[in-house]
C-alpha positions in Angstrom: 0.0 0.0 0.0 2.9 2.3 0.7 4.5 1.6 -2.6 1.2 2.3 -4.3 1.1 5.7 -2.6 -2.0 5.0 -0.6 -2.8 7.7 2.0 -2.7 6.8 5.7 -6.5 6.9 5.9 -6.8 4.4 3.0 -4.2 2.1 4.6 -6.2 2.1 7.8 -9.5 1.5 6.0 -7.9 -1.5 4.1 -6.5 -3.0 7.3 -9.9 -2.7 8.9 -11.5 -4.4 5.9 -9.2 -7.4 6.2 -9.8 -7.6 9.9 -13.6 -7.6 9.2 -13.3 -10.7 7.0 -11.1 -12.5 9.6 -13.7 -11.7 12.2 -16.5 -13.1 10.0 -14.7 -16.4 9.7 -12.9 -16.7 13.1 -12.4 -20.5 12.7 -11.0 -20.4 9.2 -7.3 -19.5 8.6 -7.1 -16.4 6.4 -5.2 -18.2 3.6 -7.8 -21.0 3.6 -10.7 -18.6 2.9 -12.3 -19.3 -0.5 -13.8 -17.1 -3.2 -17.3 -18.3 -2.2 -16.8 -17.4 1.4 -15.6 -13.9 0.5 -18.6 -13.5 -1.8 -20.9 -14.5 1.1 -19.2 -11.9 3.3 -19.7 -9.2 0.7 -23.4 -10.1 0.4 -23.7 -10.1 4.2 -22.4 -6.5 4.3 -24.9 -5.4 1.7 -28.0 -7.3 2.8 -27.6 -7.7 6.6 -25.3 -4.9 7.6 -26.9 -2.6 4.9 -23.7 -0.7 4.4 -23.6 2.0 1.7 -22.3 0.9 -1.7 -19.3 3.2 -1.3 -18.3 1.6 2.0 -18.6 -1.9 0.6 -16.6 -0.8 -2.4 -13.7 0.1 -0.1 -13.8 -3.3 1.5 -14.1 -5.0 -1.9 -11.0 -3.1 -3.1 -9.1 -4.0 0.0 -9.9 -7.7 -0.4 -9.1 -7.7 -4.1 -5.7 -6.0 -3.4 -4.9 -8.6 -0.7 -6.0 -11.8 -2.5 -5.4 -10.9 -6.2 -2.4 -8.5 -6.1 -0.5 -9.7 -3.0 -1.3 -13.4 -2.8 -1.5 -13.6 -6.7 -4.6 -15.8 -6.8 -5.1 -17.0 -10.4 -8.7 -16.1 -10.1 -10.7 -13.9 -7.9 -14.3 -14.8 -8.5 -15.9 -12.7 -5.8 -17.4 -9.5 -7.1 -19.4 -6.4 -6.0 -22.9 -6.1 -7.6 -23.4 -2.8 -9.4 -25.2 -0.2 -7.3 -28.5 1.4 -8.2 -27.7 5.0 -9.1 -29.7 7.7 -7.5 -29.4 11.4 -8.1 -29.5 13.1 -4.8 -28.6 16.6 -3.6 -27.2 17.1 -0.1 -29.3 18.9 2.5 -27.9 22.4 2.8 -28.1 24.4 6.1 -29.0 28.1 6.1 -26.4 30.5 7.6 -28.5 30.7 10.7 -28.6 27.0 11.1 -24.9 26.7 10.7 -24.3 29.4 13.3 -26.8 27.7 15.7 -24.8 24.4 15.5 -21.5 26.2 16.2 -23.0 28.3 18.9 -24.1 25.4 21.1 -20.5 24.1 21.3 -19.4 25.3 24.7 -16.1 23.6 24.3 -13.6 25.9 22.6 -11.9 23.1 20.7 -15.1 21.6 19.3 -16.4 25.1 18.3 -13.1 25.9 16.4 -13.1 22.5 14.7 -16.6 23.0 13.3 -15.8 26.6 12.4 -12.8 25.6 10.3 -14.9 23.2 8.3 -17.5 25.9 7.5 -15.3 29.1 7.4 -12.5 27.5 5.4 -14.3 24.7 3.6 -12.1 22.0 5.0 -12.7 18.3 5.1 -12.8 16.6 8.5 -9.6 14.7 7.7 -7.9 18.0 6.7 -8.9 19.7 10.0 -7.7 16.6 11.9 -4.2 16.9 10.4 -3.7 20.6 10.8 -0.6 21.8 12.6 0.0 25.1 14.2 2.6 26.0 11.6 -0.1 25.7 8.9 -1.8 28.8 10.2 -0.2 31.8 8.5 -1.6 34.9 10.3 0.6 37.3 8.2 -0.7 36.2 4.8 -4.1 35.3 6.3 -3.9 31.8 4.8 -4.3 28.2 6.1 -2.1 25.6 4.4 -3.8 22.3 3.8 -1.0 19.8 3.5 -1.5 16.6 1.4 -5.3 16.8 1.3 -7.4 14.4 -0.8 -5.4 13.3 -3.9 -2.1 14.1 -2.2 -2.4 17.8 -3.0 -1.3 20.8 -1.0 -3.4 24.0 -1.2 -4.0 27.3 0.6 -7.4 28.5 1.8 -8.4 31.9 3.1 -8.1 32.6 6.9 -10.7 35.1 8.0 -10.1 37.6 10.8 -12.9 36.0 12.8 -11.4 32.5 12.4 -8.0 33.8 13.4 -9.4 35.4 16.6 -11.0 32.1 17.6 -7.8 30.1 16.8 -5.8 32.5 19.0 -8.2 32.0 21.8 -8.0 28.2 21.4 -4.2 28.4 21.3 -4.0 30.4 24.6 -6.3 27.8 26.2 -4.7 24.6 25.1 -1.2 25.4 23.8 -0.9 22.5 21.3 2.7 21.6 20.4 2.6 19.6 17.2 -0.9 18.8 16.0 -3.4 21.6 16.3 -6.0 19.2 17.6 -4.1 16.4 19.4 -5.5 13.5 21.3 -5.7 14.3 25.0 -4.1 11.1 26.2 -1.7 10.9 23.2 -0.7 14.4 22.2 1.8 13.0 19.7 -1.3 11.8 17.6 -4.0 13.9 16.0 -7.7 13.4 16.5 -9.5 11.2 14.0 -12.2 12.4 11.6 -14.7 10.1 13.3 -14.3 12.2 16.4 -15.1 15.3 14.4 -18.2 13.5 13.1 -19.3 12.9 16.6 -18.8 16.5 17.6 -21.0 17.6 14.7 -23.8 15.2 15.3 -23.9 16.0 19.0 -24.0 19.8 18.3 -26.6 19.4 15.5 -28.9 17.4 17.9 -28.4 20.0 20.7 -29.2 22.8 18.2 -32.4 21.0 17.2 -31.4 20.6 13.5 -33.1 17.6 11.9 -31.7 17.9 8.3 -29.8 14.9 7.1 -26.0 14.8 6.6 -22.9 14.6 8.6 -20.0 16.9 9.3 -19.2 17.1 5.6 -22.4 19.2 5.3 -20.4 22.2 6.6 -18.1 22.0 3.6 -21.1 21.8 1.3 -22.5 24.8 3.0 -19.3 26.7 2.7 -19.3 26.2 -1.1 -23.1 26.9 -1.5 -23.1 30.0 0.6 -20.1 31.4 -1.3 -21.8 30.8 -4.6 -25.0 32.4 -3.4 -22.9 35.3 -2.3 -21.6 35.8 -5.8 -18.1 34.1 -5.6 -17.2 32.7 -9.1 -17.4 28.9 -9.2 -13.8 28.5 -10.4 -12.6 30.3 -7.2 -14.8 28.0 -5.1 -13.3 25.0 -7.0 -9.7 26.1 -6.0 -10.6 26.7 -2.4 -12.2 23.3 -2.1 -9.2 21.6 -3.8 -11.3 20.0 -6.6 -9.4 18.8 -9.6 -12.5 18.9 -11.7 -15.1 21.6 -12.0 -17.7 18.7 -12.2 -16.9 17.8 -8.6 -17.6 21.3 -7.5 -20.9 21.4 -9.5 
């Protein structure tokens, strides 16, 4: 996976996928598992666990990499059924709804995390991997290092965001990661933790619209477009390679 240039998040997801298969067949040695058993496991994830197609696709890719590419099976007969394609738009929060979610966060760290996703349009994984050195208060920029697609980019740092970041800094004094784990400060928080922060705040604010923490990034883009920002500017701020993704 390292030689293929997989990100740390992808490596972790692939390891988890393999452990899931091992856990499904605890009495069968991994190298003795058959194509038919793997197919049964994939169908279990779809029909019983009811995982999203995108989630099952990650697991399928991990298993194919292990059995086909690494173990060099002559044939991998297990497959992932094609998904039914739906055209859906994400639920977008109003500016007031976004502010109500942020406002209910009494913890400074949690509030700053959600603010960064909305104010700078960052992904949860990008917020999790921010370092203090990435905040450039002189140029009023935030450096996103090796975001999705292994790309660096800069996003705008607003004065309001800078004020909240300074307050957070004076309170916690993080050394390496901007948002480290409390018990293991040498490690950054995980994006799942950010998801929990968002859902708790959304529930507390009484917001019932669907969507997770990534909704804040959608809102960032939508509200900028509604405010008259050209879509190509929004594309660069989001770090999209294709304008289609931004659309």
